[in-house]
C-alpha angles and dihedrals in degrees: 000000000000103000118081134189128323091030092041111059113166090186090073089080093048102049101102137027091241091053092048091050092050096053098035111138096196124050135176124217125191091235089064092062125091121194119216111215134186123213121188128200120233102016124125098203134028111273117221116230104231096209093047110052110210095020121105142183100245133222115223090261097046089047090056091051094047092046090051089051090051091051092048090052090054098250110168099224148339127226118209129218118185133210111198125206090233128041130188140175095272098042094242093180092065094077102020107125087220094044117126097258093047092049091047091049091055089051093051096042088054093046102040109023106186097337087119136355114275107214132180133206107231110207139104105232094094090052105041123089090221094052098231124130096244149020116298131231121227090269094051101260120136107254103223100194097041088050092056090066090054093048091050092051092047092049092053091048091051093048091049089052093052109277110153095193130029117214113190110199106170098096094225115157109255096013096130093050093048092049094045091052092048094047092049093048091046095055097261101109089134094060111099127219123228103197121210084222101164107032117159131209090247136178088217093080098074100104091046090059088057091050096046095033090228108127111144112257090218136013121352140263099264092113092066108020118071122272111244087223094040128135119306107257096024092116093052090048090054090048093050092048092052092049091049088053092053109273113161095198135006136219138211116208129221103025116202098042090048104044089126090058091046090054092049091050093047091051092049107045136056097210129086114285123211130193126199117222092206134213096265091054089050094046094050093053093046092048094048091046092049088056092050093244098123141023099257101204093043093051093046091055094042091053093049092047089052091053092046092047091052089060112275115148091187130027125202105211137158088223093060098116094041094049093043090055090051093049092049 
C-alpha cells in the first residue's frame, strides 16, 4: 500500500450498511446450513432438552413438521440422530429396518423428496447401553474392527430408508472405507459420505449427550476421538485417510475452538468442507443471552460468519432454520 492517511481512509468502505453489504467478503446462504435433529422412539409429545433451550427430542410427527419448516426456510439439509426405546451392547437399533431413524427417514423422504438433503449420523453411541461409539471387548475397550461391520450395516439400512448422505462420526480407523464398500455392494454407490474426519474429544459435547441420551457409562472417548493437544498434522492425516477411503466431503468438529484446523483442512483439500457448531457452542450463547449479557442474534451471526470465513462450505448448526429465515 502506497497511500497513507489522510489520503488512505479504510473507513470509507464501512460508513453505511449498504456499503458494508456491497463489499462483504464473507456471506452466508441458507443452503449452506444443516440442521441437526433428534427423534425419539415411544414419546407422545416433543421433549425439551434442558441444556439446549429451543431444541427438542422429536416425535415422528413433530419431526415431520420441523423438517418441513426447515425446507421452507431454504435450509440445505438435516442430519438425524435417533434415540431408541431399547438399547443393547451391540446397538441393534442402528441397523434395524424398523428402528427409529429408519422409520423417520421413510416419513421424511415421502414428505420432502429432494427439497433438502436428508443426512444421517452413522454411529452406535445413541443405540448402545454403554454409550460408547462401538462394540466392546471383554475388557471394555472399543473394538475398532468389529465396530466397522456394525457401521457398514447401519449405513446400508439408512440408505435403504432414504438417507441421501451418510455421515460416520465414530472416529474408528477405516470406517469410511468399510461404509463405502458396503454401500457400493448394497446398490447405493450414488450415496455420498460426509466423513467426520477431524473430530475432537471435546468438552463442548455435553448438552448433545443430554439430547441424544448417549453419555458413556464409563470412561470417555479420548481413545478414539482426537486429542485437542494432539500432534501437529494429525487432523490433516485423518482427513487424507478418509479421502483415500472414498469420502466425498469432510467435517471438522467442533467449530469455533478449531477454526485453525478448519482453515488448514480447507487449504488442503478440494472437496466440500463442513464444520459442526456443536451443542456446547449453542448452549453458551443461549445461556448468556438469557442472562442479558450478549446480543443473541448478533452473536449467532458473528459466530457463523467466523466459521464460514475460516473455510466451511457447510455449517451444521441448531440455529439453521432460524438463521435461514433471517437470510431469506
